[in-house]
C-alpha positions as CSV (number, residue, x, y, z in Angstrom):
1,X,100.8,98.8,135.1
2,X,101.8,95.7,133.1
3,X,105.0,97.1,131.8
4,X,108.1,95.5,130.5
5,X,111.1,97.1,132.1
6,X,114.8,96.1,131.5
7,X,117.4,97.5,133.7
8,X,121.0,97.3,132.8
9,X,120.4,93.9,131.1
10,X,123.4,92.3,129.7
11,X,123.4,89.2,127.6
12,X,126.6,87.2,126.5
13,X,127.6,83.6,125.6
14,X,131.0,82.0,127.0
15,X,133.9,82.4,124.8
16,X,132.3,85.5,122.8
17,X,134.0,88.5,123.9
18,X,131.0,90.7,122.1
19,X,128.0,91.1,124.3
20,X,124.5,90.6,122.5
21,X,123.0,92.9,124.7
22,X,125.3,95.9,126.4
23,X,123.6,97.3,129.4
24,X,119.7,97.7,127.9
25,X,117.8,100.1,129.7
26,X,114.2,100.1,127.9
27,X,110.5,100.5,129.3
28,X,107.9,99.1,127.0
29,X,104.5,100.6,128.1
30,X,101.4,98.2,128.7
31,X,99.4,98.1,125.4
32,X,102.2,99.6,123.4
33,X,102.9,98.6,120.1
34,X,106.6,98.7,119.9
35,X,109.2,97.2,116.9
36,X,112.6,96.3,117.6
37,X,114.6,97.2,114.4
38,X,118.3,96.7,113.5
39,X,120.5,94.7,111.5
40,X,121.3,90.9,111.7
41,X,123.2,90.3,115.2
42,X,122.2,93.7,117.0
43,X,120.1,91.7,119.5
44,X,116.7,92.2,118.6
45,X,115.5,88.7,118.9
46,X,117.6,88.2,121.8
47,X,115.5,90.7,123.4
48,X,112.4,89.2,122.3
49,X,113.4,85.8,123.7
50,X,114.3,87.2,127.0
51,X,111.0,88.7,127.5
52,X,109.4,85.0,126.4
53,X,111.6,83.5,129.1
54,X,113.5,81.4,126.0
55,X,116.6,83.1,127.0
56,X,118.6,84.0,130.2
57,X,120.0,87.3,131.4
58,X,123.9,87.3,132.0
59,X,123.1,90.3,134.5
60,X,120.7,92.9,135.2
61,X,116.9,92.8,135.7
62,X,113.9,92.2,133.7
63,X,110.7,93.1,135.2
64,X,107.3,92.0,133.9
65,X,104.1,93.5,135.3
66,X,105.7,94.9,138.4
67,X,107.4,91.8,139.3
68,X,111.1,90.5,138.8
69,X,111.1,87.9,135.9
70,X,114.9,87.0,135.5
71,X,113.8,83.3,137.0
72,X,110.2,83.3,135.9
73,X,109.3,80.2,133.6
74,X,108.2,80.8,130.3
75,X,104.5,79.5,131.3
76,X,104.3,81.9,134.0
77,X,104.6,84.9,131.9
78,X,101.7,85.3,130.1
79,X,103.2,85.8,126.7
80,X,102.3,84.5,123.2
81,X,104.6,84.3,120.7
82,X,104.9,83.9,116.7
83,X,108.0,82.8,115.1
84,X,109.1,83.1,111.4
85,X,108.5,79.6,111.4
86,X,104.8,79.2,112.0
87,X,105.4,75.8,113.4
88,X,101.8,74.5,112.7
89,X,100.8,70.6,113.4
90,X,100.7,69.1,110.2
91,X,98.1,66.3,111.3
92,X,95.8,69.2,113.2
93,X,93.0,70.9,111.3
94,X,93.2,74.8,111.4
95,X,90.5,75.2,114.1
96,X,92.6,72.3,116.1
97,X,96.0,73.9,115.6
98,X,94.4,77.3,116.9
99,X,92.7,75.9,119.9
100,X,95.2,73.0,121.1
101,X,97.0,75.4,123.7
102,X,93.7,76.2,125.0
103,X,92.7,72.6,125.3
104,X,95.9,71.2,127.0
105,X,95.4,74.6,129.6
106,X,92.1,73.0,130.4
107,X,90.3,76.1,129.1
108,X,86.3,75.2,129.3
109,X,85.0,74.1,126.0
110,X,82.4,77.0,125.4
111,X,85.4,79.6,126.2
112,X,87.6,77.6,123.7
113,X,84.8,77.7,121.2
114,X,84.0,81.7,121.8
115,X,87.6,82.5,121.5
116,X,88.0,80.3,118.3
117,X,85.1,82.1,116.6
118,X,86.5,85.4,117.5
119,X,89.8,84.5,116.3
120,X,88.5,82.8,112.8
121,X,86.3,85.9,112.4
122,X,89.4,88.6,112.9
123,X,91.8,87.0,110.6
124,X,89.0,85.7,108.1
125,X,89.7,81.9,108.5
126,X,86.0,80.7,108.6
127,X,86.2,79.0,105.5
128,X,89.5,77.3,106.2
129,X,88.9,75.9,109.6
130,X,88.8,72.1,108.7
131,X,91.9,72.3,106.4
132,X,95.0,71.0,107.1
133,X,98.0,73.4,106.9
134,X,99.5,71.4,103.6
135,X,96.4,73.0,102.1
136,X,97.0,76.3,103.1
137,X,98.7,79.0,101.4
138,X,101.9,80.9,103.1
139,X,99.6,83.7,104.0
140,X,96.9,81.5,105.1
141,X,99.4,79.7,107.2
142,X,100.6,82.9,108.9
143,X,97.2,83.9,109.7
144,X,96.8,80.7,111.7
145,X,99.8,81.1,113.6
146,X,98.7,84.6,114.6
147,X,95.0,83.2,115.5
148,X,97.0,80.6,117.9
149,X,98.7,83.0,119.6
150,X,95.6,85.6,119.8
151,X,93.2,83.1,121.5
152,X,95.5,82.9,124.1
153,X,94.9,86.5,125.4
154,X,97.9,87.2,127.0
155,X,99.2,90.3,128.2
156,X,102.5,90.2,125.9
157,X,102.2,89.4,122.2
158,X,105.5,88.7,120.8
159,X,106.2,88.6,117.0
160,X,109.7,87.7,115.7
161,X,110.0,88.3,111.7
162,X,106.6,86.7,111.4
163,X,106.2,88.0,107.6
164,X,109.4,87.4,106.1
165,X,108.2,84.2,104.2
166,X,105.3,86.2,102.6
167,X,105.5,87.7,99.3
168,X,105.2,91.6,99.2
169,X,101.5,91.8,98.5
170,X,100.7,89.5,101.2
171,X,103.1,91.2,103.7
172,X,101.4,94.8,103.0
173,X,98.0,93.0,103.9
174,X,99.4,91.2,107.0
175,X,100.7,94.5,108.5
176,X,97.5,96.1,108.4
177,X,95.8,93.3,109.9
178,X,98.5,93.2,112.5
179,X,97.6,97.1,113.1
180,X,93.8,96.5,113.2
181,X,94.2,93.2,115.6
182,X,96.4,95.4,118.3
183,X,93.8,98.2,118.1
184,X,91.1,95.6,118.9
185,X,92.5,93.8,121.8
186,X,95.2,96.7,123.2
187,X,97.7,93.8,124.1
188,X,101.3,95.0,124.4
189,X,102.6,94.0,120.8
190,X,106.3,93.5,120.3
191,X,107.6,93.0,117.0
192,X,111.1,92.1,115.8
193,X,112.2,92.9,112.2
194,X,115.2,94.0,110.0
195,X,112.8,95.8,107.6
196,X,112.4,99.1,108.0
197,X,109.1,99.6,106.1
198,X,107.4,97.1,108.6
199,X,108.9,98.9,111.3
200,X,107.6,102.4,110.1
201,X,104.0,101.0,109.3
202,X,103.5,98.6,112.4
203,X,105.4,100.3,115.3
204,X,104.0,103.3,117.4
205,X,107.3,103.3,118.9
206,X,110.7,102.1,117.3
207,X,113.4,101.1,119.2
208,X,116.5,100.7,116.9
209,X,119.4,98.6,118.0
210,X,123.0,98.1,116.9
211,X,125.8,95.6,118.1
212,X,123.5,95.5,121.3
213,X,123.0,99.3,122.1
214,X,119.7,101.2,121.7
215,X,120.7,104.1,119.2
216,X,117.3,105.8,119.3
217,X,113.8,104.9,120.8
218,X,111.0,107.1,119.6
219,X,108.2,107.5,116.9
220,X,108.5,106.6,113.3
221,X,108.4,110.4,112.3
222,X,111.3,111.4,114.8
223,X,113.3,108.5,114.0
224,X,113.1,109.6,110.2
225,X,113.0,113.2,110.4
226,X,115.1,113.9,113.5
227,X,117.6,110.8,113.7
228,X,119.7,110.8,117.0
229,X,123.1,110.0,115.4
230,X,124.6,109.0,112.1
231,X,124.1,105.2,112.6
232,X,120.4,106.0,112.9
233,X,120.2,108.5,109.7
234,X,121.8,105.9,107.6
235,X,119.8,102.8,108.7
236,X,116.4,104.4,108.2
237,X,115.1,105.5,104.6
238,X,116.0,103.9,101.2
239,X,117.8,105.6,99.8
240,X,119.3,106.4,103.0
241,X,119.9,110.0,104.3
242,X,123.0,111.5,102.6
243,X,125.7,112.0,105.3
244,X,128.2,114.5,103.8
245,X,131.3,115.9,105.6
246,X,131.2,120.0,105.6
247,X,133.1,122.7,106.7
248,X,132.6,125.4,109.5
249,X,133.9,128.7,108.5
250,X,133.3,131.7,110.8
251,X,130.2,130.2,112.2
252,X,128.8,129.3,108.7
253,X,128.8,126.1,106.9
254,X,130.2,125.3,103.4
255,X,129.9,122.1,101.4
256,X,132.3,122.3,98.3
257,X,133.1,125.9,98.5
258,X,129.6,126.8,98.5
259,X,127.9,128.1,101.8
260,X,124.6,126.0,103.2
261,X,121.7,128.0,104.4
262,X,120.7,126.4,107.8
263,X,117.6,127.1,109.8
264,X,117.7,129.5,112.5
265,X,118.1,126.8,115.2
266,X,121.3,125.4,113.6
267,X,122.7,128.7,112.7
268,X,122.4,129.3,116.4
269,X,124.2,125.8,117.4
270,X,127.0,126.6,115.0
271,X,128.0,129.4,117.2
272,X,128.8,127.4,120.0
273,X,130.4,124.3,117.8
274,X,134.1,124.2,118.4
275,X,135.2,122.3,115.5
276,X,136.0,122.8,111.9
277,X,134.0,120.0,110.3
278,X,130.9,118.8,110.8
279,X,128.5,116.1,108.8
280,X,125.5,117.6,107.1
281,X,122.5,115.2,106.9
282,X,120.0,115.4,104.0
283,X,117.4,113.0,102.8
284,X,117.5,112.8,99.2
285,X,113.9,113.8,98.4
286,X,114.6,117.1,100.4
287,X,117.1,118.1,98.0
288,X,116.1,120.5,95.0
289,X,117.8,120.2,91.5
290,X,118.2,123.5,89.8
291,X,119.7,124.2,86.3
292,X,122.1,127.2,87.3
293,X,121.6,128.1,91.1
294,X,123.4,126.0,94.2
295,X,125.9,123.7,94.5
296,X,127.4,122.4,91.2
297,X,127.9,118.6,90.9
298,X,127.6,116.4,87.6
299,X,125.5,113.4,87.5
300,X,127.2,110.1,87.8
301,X,124.4,107.6,87.5
302,X,120.6,107.7,87.3
303,X,118.4,105.2,88.6
304,X,114.5,105.1,87.8
305,X,112.0,104.4,90.5
306,X,109.1,104.6,88.3
307,X,107.6,107.6,90.2
308,X,110.8,109.4,91.2
309,X,114.3,109.6,89.6
310,X,117.5,108.9,91.7
311,X,120.3,111.3,90.7
312,X,123.6,110.3,91.9
313,X,126.6,112.5,92.4
314,X,129.8,112.7,93.8
315,X,131.2,115.1,96.5
316,X,134.7,114.7,97.8
317,X,135.3,111.3,95.9
318,X,132.0,109.9,97.9
319,X,128.6,109.3,96.2
320,X,125.5,110.7,97.4
321,X,122.2,110.7,95.6
322,X,119.2,113.6,95.1
323,X,115.4,112.5,94.2
324,X,113.3,114.1,91.8
325,X,109.5,113.4,91.1
326,X,109.9,115.5,87.8
327,X,108.2,113.2,85.1
328,X,110.3,114.7,82.6
329,X,113.4,112.1,83.0
330,X,114.6,112.7,79.5
331,X,116.1,116.3,80.6
332,X,118.5,114.4,83.1
333,X,121.9,112.9,81.4
334,X,124.7,111.3,83.0
335,X,127.6,113.4,83.0
336,X,125.5,116.4,83.1
337,X,126.2,119.3,85.3
338,X,123.4,120.1,87.5
339,X,122.7,122.8,90.7
340,X,121.7,121.5,94.0
341,X,119.9,123.2,96.8
342,X,118.8,121.7,100.3
343,X,115.5,122.5,102.3
344,X,117.4,124.1,105.4
345,X,114.4,122.7,107.7
346,X,115.2,119.1,106.7
347,X,119.3,119.4,107.3
348,X,120.6,117.6,110.4
349,X,124.3,118.0,111.5
350,X,126.1,115.5,113.1
351,X,129.2,115.9,115.6
352,X,132.3,115.0,113.0
353,X,133.7,112.7,116.1
354,X,130.9,111.2,118.1
355,X,128.6,111.2,115.1
356,X,125.5,112.2,117.4
357,X,122.9,115.0,116.0
358,X,123.8,118.4,117.3
359,X,120.1,119.1,118.1
360,X,119.7,116.0,120.1
């Protein structure tokens, strides 16, 4: 098995009290398509650079292909990497850029040509092989950088925010191509991004990091629908999950004086919950807007997204948002009172102190 295993890996820099990685324990399965996601400074790029051998480890163990890799040189790790800056050689053609690494590693000419043609076809670069980088668009340069990494046929394919320089349409197309490439070659693909849409669409599994620690590692579905903690709930989603302080009275849940219906599982969980407050988590699209039934709130602000409408309201001095796909937007007005009900099967409850999901 060619798994990548982090065992209590720490990374810090002299003079910096905060650890970039804080006792990271993570196994990346061979052939997996995994996304490292998180805000700037969370440790995701450092994790990738440690795998690549471009950054050393302060303590702990990195195991590649069942071999201790702490002191392995980058060239011994059988990895290929695509950076945010494509770093193409300006004096070389597309074909020369793609095949250069194979030539310096003395791969036979016939093999180089076969790999080159395969990469050109896979990434739709056949008509561009004689052009120089200056004659290419940003999307074409990105594909050349991917092709250059692809022809190496390594076990580990590392990508550090490779699509961030592309416009929205090109990013959408490139995401699809990356998934197709992985499905064709089945290499271990590790992708770093701060963009949750990229993470959700590319990753078979997402590792969400914050301040050097794993907040949650799971499928996109579970991270979105069953967040492990408040950080995960608020980081994923646009707009993100509403996190609302609620009261626990006689094993029932109340919000603004209104009893909130819960699923049987959460109702049972509240019977053993010892505290008088809890965080209620509900995504904006799981709130139903009624005229005269449910929790009364006043519309504070309206935001039109085209195919749905965001209705912002306040509870306890904090602002939250509900979504509606009702196309008759004219029936909602600022300062108007509406009533809200929550989809009981979509509610999450988080401990008021630890911020951990009560169902975790």
